[in-house]
N, C-alpha and C positions, 0 to 999 in steps of 0.2 A: 504494500500500500504506500502511496506517495502523497505527500502534502507539500505544496509550495506557497510561499508568501512573497509577494512582490510589492515594490513601491516605486513611485516616480518622484518622491520627495527630493528636493535638491539640498545637498548632494544625497543621492539615493544610497550611497554606501554607509550612511548613518545607520542603516538597518543592521549592519555588522556590530556596531557599538551597542545597539539595543538588545540584540540577541546574545551578546557576549560570545560570539563565534567569529573567528577570523575568516574572511572570504578567501584567503590565499591557501587554505589547507582543509583537507577532509578531516572530520572529527567523528568519532563513534562513541556510543555509550551502550552498556549492556542493559538489556531489559529481560523480563521473563521470557524464556524460550527463544531468545534471539538477540539481535542488535538493532540499534537505530543509528543511521548514518546521516550526518549533517554536512551539506556541501552547498556551494553557490553555482547555479547554472549561468549567471551573469552578475557582474558587479562593476558597473560604471557609474559615473556621476549622474547620468540621466535615468538609469533604471537598475534596480538590484533585485535579484530573486534568490531566496534561500529555500533549500529543499530539505525535507525530512523523509528519509526512506526507511521503512521498516522491513527487516529481513527476519521473518519468523520461521523457526525450524519446525516443520510439521511433524517430524518424528518425535521431537521432544514434547510436543503437545499431546501426542498419543501416549507416550510413556508416563506422562504426569497427569493423565486424565483422571479426574476424581469422581466422575459420575458412576452410577451403579452399572454392573455388567449387564449387557443386553439392552441398555438404554438406546432408544431410537432404532433406526434400521441397522442392519448388520454391519454396514461399512461406514456408518456415520462418523466414527472417529477419524476415518481416513478421507472421506469425501465431505468437505465442509469449506466454508469461506474464511476460516480464521486467519490463514496467512495472507489473504488478499484484500479483504474488505476492511474499511475503517471500523474500529471497535474500541473497547476499553484499553486494548494494547496501545492504540495511538494516543489516547488521553494520557496514559502513564508515560509514554515516550515524550510527549510535550512537556510534562512536569519535570522529567529528568533532564531533557536536553535544554529547555528554555526556562528553568525555574526562576532565575534571576530576572529575566524579562517579564515573567508572569507577575512577579512581585513589584514591578515598577522601579527597578533599581538600575542605575547606570553610573558607576563611579567616575569614569572618564568624562562623561557628558551628563551631569546630573539634571540638566534642563530637558533632555530628550524624552524621558518617559511621559512627560505631560504634553508633548507635541502631538497635534492632530495630523496624522499622515494619510495620504491617499493610499489605500491598501487593496490588494487583489489576492484572493486565495483560490487555490484549486485543490480539490481532494479527489483522488482516484483510487478506489471507487467508494461511494457512500451507499449503504443500504437504506432503503426508505420504502414506506408503503405508498408509493406514488410521488410524483414531482410536487404535487400540491402540499404534501407534508413538509418538504424542504422549504417551500415558500412560507408556510405558516410559522415555522420555527425561526428562520433567519430574517424574513422580511420585516417584522416588527422592530428589529434591532438596527434598522437603517441600511441594510444591505440590498443591493440590486442582485437578484438571484437568477442564475442561469443553470439549467440542467441538461445533460445529454444522456438519454436513455441508452441502454445496451441490450441488444436482443439476447434471448435465451440461447439461441443457436443461429448464427448468421446463415447457415445453410438451410435452416428450416424457418423461413419468415412467418409461416402460419402459427408458429408457437407464440409469437408476440414478444414483448419485452420482458426482461428480467426485473428484479427489484433493485438492481444496482445502477447507480448514476454517477457520472462525473459531475461534480458540483463546483461551480465557480461563483465566488462572492466578490462584489466590489463595493467599497465604501469610500465616499469622497473625503472624509476626514475623521479619523478614529485613533485613539491611543492604542499602541501595539498591545499593551497588557490587557485591554478590554477585548480585543480580537482573540487573543489566546484564551482568555477566560470563557468566552462564548464557545469556542471550539472544544475546550476541555470539558464543559458541561454537556453540550448538545450532541457530541459524537456518540457517547455511550447511550444517550437517550434514543438515538435512531437505530441502534444495534438491537436486533431481536434476540441475539444470543445472550447468555449469562456473562456477567463480568468475570474476568479470569482471576479474581481474588475475592475474598470474603467481604460481603456487604454487612457492615455493622454500624454501630452508632457513629463511628468516625466518618462514615460516608455522609451523614447528615451535616457534620461540621464542615466537611469539604464543600458541600453544596452551598452552605451559608457563606463560606469564605469566598468562593469563586463566583457565586451568583447573587450574593446579597445586595449588590448595588443595582442590578438590572432586572433580576428575575421577578421581584414583586410587581413590577409594572407590565410584565409580559402577559399578553392575553392567553397564552398556553401554559401558564405557570403550573397549574394543577397537573396537566399531562406530563410536563417536564419533570416535576418532582416525583410523580408516581413512577415514571419509567426509569429515572435515575436511581431511586432508592429500592424499587422492586418490592420491598416488604412493607405490609400495611402498618406495622407497629411504629415505623419511623416517619410515615408520610404526613399524617395530620399534625403531629407536633412540629415538624419542620416547616410546614406551610404556615402554621400560626406564628412561628418565630420570624419567618420571612416577612409576613404581612405586618408584624410588629416592628419591623426595621432592625431586627437583631442581626449582627454580623458575628461570625466566629473569629476569635483572635488568631492572628497569624501563627502564634506559638502552638495552638491547638492542632493545626493541620500540617505544620512543616514536616513532621516525621511521617504522618499518616499518608501523605500523598506518595510516599516511596515504599510503603509497606508491602506492596505487591512484589517488589523487586528486592529491596534491602532496606534496613533502617539505619539512619545516621543521626549525628548530633544536630538538633534543629537549627542551630545558628549557622552551620556550614552546609545545610541542605540547600541553601540559596546560592551557594558558590559553586558554579558549574564545574570548574576544573580544580577546585581546592583539594589538597590532600590533608588527611587527618590522622591522628594517632589511632592505634588499633581499637582503643576504647570507644572511639566515635562510631564504630560499626554497630554498636548497640543503641537502642533507643534510650534517651536520657532517663525516662521514667523507669525503665528496667534497671539501669545502673543504680538509681536510688534504691529501688526495692531489693536488689541483690546485695547491696552494701549493708542495708539495715538488717536483712536476714542473716548475713554473715556475722554482724556484730552481736546479734541475739544468740547465734550459735556459740560465739566466743564467750559470751557472758554465762553460758550454761543455764539460761532462764528456763524454768519449767512451766510457769504460768505467765502468759503474755497477753497484753492488751494491744489491739490495733484500733486506734482512736481516729475516726474518719476513714473507715475501712473501704468505702466505695463499693466497687463491684467484686472485691475480694482477691485482687492480684497478690497482695502481700500475704493474705491468709493462706493462699495456696502454698506459698513458699514456706510459711511457718509450719504447716502441717506435715511437711516433708522432713522436718528436723526431728530426729528420733527422741531426743531428750525433752522436747516440748510436750507436756502432758495435757495442757488445756490452753485454748486461745479464745478470747472474747473479742468479737468485732463489733464496734459501735459506729453507727452512722445516723445522721439526722434525717436523711432522705429515705422515706419508705420505699420509693421506687428503686433506689440504688440497693437497698437491702434485698428486694425481690430479685434484682439482677444478680446479686451475690449468691443467693440461694440457687438460681438457675446455673450460673457459671461454675459453681463449685459442685453441682449435682448433689446437693445435700440429701435429697429424698432417696438417692440411690446409694448413699454411703453405707458401708458395713456398720453395724451397731457400735463397735468399739471406736471406729474412726468418728462416727457421728457424736459420740459422747465427748470427744476432745474439742468440739466447736460449739460456741454459743454466739448467736447473732442477735443484737438488740438495737432498738431505736433509742437515741438519746442525744443530748446536747453537751458539748464540752464547756458550756458557760454556766451550768447548774450542777450543784453537788449531787452525786449519784453513788449510793452505797455499793452498788454492784461493781464498782471499779476498785474496791479495796482488796488487798491481799495478793497482789500480783508482783512477779519478780521483775518484769520489764514492760514498758509501754512504748509503742511506736506511733509517732504523730507525723505522717509523711505528707508534705505539701498541703497543710491544713491551716496553719496560723495566718497565712497571708490572706485567707478568705474571711478572717475576723476583723472587725473594726479595731484599730489600735487601742481605742479607749476600753475595749472589752478584754484585752490581753491580761489585765489584772485578775479578772474573773477566771479566765482559763488557767492562770497560774495557781490560783487557789484550789480549783477543782483537781488539777493533776498533781501539783507538787506539794500542796499543803494538806489536802484531804485524802486523795487516793494513795499518794506516796509510794509508788512502785520502787523497787530497788534500783532500776535504771530507766531513764527516759531518753528516747532518740527522736530528735526533731529535725526535719529537713524543710528548707524553704529556698526560693530562688535567690540568686545573687544578683542584685541590681547593677553591680559594677560591670557585669558581663553583657548587659542589655545592648550596649553599643555595637556588639557583634551581630545583632539581629538587624539585618538590612531593612526589614519591613516595619521596625518600630521607630517611631519618632521620639525625640528627646522628651523624657518625662512620662512616656506611655508605658503602661504595664503590659505584661505578657498575656494576661487573660482579663476579660471584661469584668470578671467577678473578684479580681484581686483588690483588696482595700489598701494594701501597701506592698512594697518590695524593698528589702533592706540590702544595703551594701554589706561587705564582709565586716567592716568595722562596726556597723550598727548591730549586726547579728551577734558579733562577739561581745559587745557591750551588754546587750539584753541578756544573753546567756550567762555572762558572769554575774550580773545582778540577781538573776533567778537562783543561781547556784548558791550565792552568798546568803540570800534571804531564807533559803530552805535547807541549808546544810548539805548540799551536794557539791561534788567536784565536777568540773566540766572541761571538755576539750572540743574544739571545732576542727573540721577538715573539709576540703573541697570535694565535690562530687562531679565527675565528668571530665572531659578534656580540659586541661588547665593551660592558661596563657599568662605570661609574666605580668602584663599590665592590668588585666581585668580578672584574673583568677579563673574559676570554673563556673559553669552555668548554674550549679546548685551548690548547697552547703549543708553540712550536717553538724549538729551539736549532740554530743553523748554526755548525758548527766549520770553520775553514779554516786550512790550513798556509801 
C-alpha cells in the first residue's frame, strides 16, 4: 500500500522539515509484520512529494494469526487484502514514521507547523463501501475528493467494480498535522477488517487525542467513533467526552500509539530517529510498576496495600511474589474496580489465590481502619491527582493512621517535562493532574513527611535519566 503527500508551498521542500525526513535519502522503520519505507519521488522548490510505502510480509501475518482455527473460508489466511489495502497497519506506520509531524513539532523551523499548506494526498488503495462513503468522510473536512474505482477483474467487466479505490484528496490550505490526524483516524474506520492489535481503553484516548479538535463537528462522528472503536463499551463514553470538548493528554497516548509494534519512553516516542537506553524499550508505567514490585520483594513484605490500584496492573505483579500473603487494593472509582476484577479474572481464581486478594472502594483522604496492619503500601502515580491542599489529609491517612512498615510513592518529575515536545511550558502531562513536582520539590515533601512521622526516606529516578532534567518519574521509599 502506498501513500503520498505533496505540496506546492514555496519552497515546497519545507515538507522535509515538517516530516523530519531528509529528501536526499531513503529511510525505513519496522512495523508489525513488515517495514515502512519513506522516500521522496520529487523534491524541488516548486513541488515536493513524500511517499510512505508499506511492505507487509504475508507469511508473517499467517504465522501470527490469532483468530480461531477454521475461521472464515479455508484459504482466508492466505487470500486477503492485508498486504495491499490501507488499514490499521498504515495508521500505525504514520504514527511511527511521522510522529513528530503529527505532534506539530519542528525544531529547525518552529513556525512551520502552524503554516497552512496546499496539500495533495493519494492513497492506493483504500477500501470503502462505495465512493460516496469516501466523500462523506473527507468532504466535511474541506477536502476536494477524487476516487478511481478498480474492477474486480479487468478481464471480466461484467463482474463490476471492487470495493477498492485510489483516493486523492486536495486541500487549499491545511496544517500538515491536521492532515495526518485525519488520515490516522479515518483509515482504520474505512477498513472492514479487524485492527491488527488489541482494541482497549487506550484506543479511546487515541481517538480523543487525534480527533478531539475536529471530530465533534463532523456530521459522521457517530459512525467514525463506532467503526474506530468497534466495541460498544467504549463508544458512548467516548462520544460524550468528544461532545464535551475533552481532549486526551499527549502523555496518555504517546506510548499507546506504538503498542502494536513496540513500547518506548513517551518523551522520545516523538523523536523519529532518536536512540534511547535499553530501559526506554519498556513503557514508562511498566518501569514504575516493576520497580515498586521489586522493592516490595526486597522488603520481604507479607501484607501489602496498593492504594489507587486502578485496573490492577501492580496487583498482578504482587500476587506473583511468593512471600506476599495478602494484598489489598483500594480504588475510589467503582468502574476501575470492576475492570480490576475482570482483568485479574478474580471469579476464576483458585480459592487459595482468591483469599490472598481483597479489592475495596475507598478514598485516601479519609481514615479507613481497613488499611491498618500492613507491612508495605504502594501509592503509584496517585498524589498528583490530589489537590495540594489535601496532601495533609493523605499524609494523615497513610503515614499517621495506617502506618505501614514501608510506603512507596511515585509521581512525575516536572523537570523532565521539557523533553515532551507536545507540552507547552507550565502544562501538565495529564488533564487530571493538580500539580507536578520537580525533583527538589518531591525530595523536600518526602523529607518533611518522613520527619513528621518517624520514617526514613530515600528518593530515586524512574526511567531513562538525563543529566539536566533527570528521569520522567521519581520514587520515594519510606521505611520505619
